[in-house]
N, C-alpha and C positions, 0 to 999 in steps of 0.2 A: 486726089489725096486730101484736099481740103474738106471734101464731103465726107470722107471716112474718119476725119479727125486726126490724121497724121501729118498734116501741113497747114501752115497759117498763111492767111491773107496778108500780103505785105502791107505794112502799116500805112504807107504813102499811096497805095493804089487807090484809084478813083472808080474802079470797076465794082458797081454794086452786086453784081452776080457773085463774086467770090466772097464779099462781105456777108451776104446772106447764106451762102453755103456754111461759112464758118459759124455764124450765129446759130444756125440749125444744128450743126455737129455739137456746138457747146451745150445747147438746150437738150439734145438727145444724150448727152455724155458719151460721145463716141471717141474712140482712140485716145489721144493724149488727155481729152477733156473728161475722161473718166475720173481723174484725179481732181478732187475738190480744190487743190492748191496748184493747179496747172497755170503756168504763166506763158505769154508769148515769147519766143525765142530771143528777141532783141531786148526784152525787160530782163530775162534771165542772164544774158551776157553782160548787161550793164550792172547788175547786181554782183555778178561774179568778179568783174573788174574792180568794183569797189573794195569787195572782200579780199581780193589778192593784194591790193594796194595796202590794206590795213595790216594783213599778215606780213607783207614785206616790210613795211614800216617798223612793226614790232621786232621783227628779226634784226633789222639794221641797228635798232635801239639797243638790244640785248648785246650785239656784237660790239657796239661803241662802249657800252658800259663794261663789258669784259676787258677790252683794251685798257680803259682807265684803271681798272682794278690792278692789271698786270703792271702798268706803269707806277702806280702808287705803291706796289709791293716790292719794286725794284730798288 
């Protein structure tokens, strides 16, 4: 799967065999690596968590402000 570009070498892996397979798949633009903006899964998950937290924080702020408006109009 790594050779075909549909799996990634685990970032903490010490095995050079899989690292070389992934480098070759990236160089040949196979599988997921066809996309010029492809990222490793752990990086994608990290970025998604950060984005989710930002969205959640904004929603909580809007909710809080709406409650304040209701209280002030009472």
